[in-house]
C-alpha angles and dihedrals in degrees: 000000000000126000091247120109106273122217112226095226117052135168117256091259093051093044089050090057093043098048102028091233118135122259088236092057093048094046093048090046091054092049092047094043095239095113116067107242148141122225119216110183105309095337124096117211112199121212096227099187091051090046092052091048091050090051091050094245115142121211093202121104114253117247113265115257115260120222111251119263115262108268119208117201116209119217125220091271092055094254124122114260121218 
């Protein structure tokens, strides 16, 4: 998703671009009731944050990787080896 402010409800075409899911998948999901949406007249508005939560996709940034702790290997004599 882009860094722009996202609206929670998007048309199928907009949600397709935002999520990367196909228009076919989103349309069929609306008809089957598996994609969270609202219908206004003939237009389906998909609740994108709820859809991403139901798919198990998080929108949060992952935590940065920490460097590993320094590991000291002990030789047979009990002294650290380089």
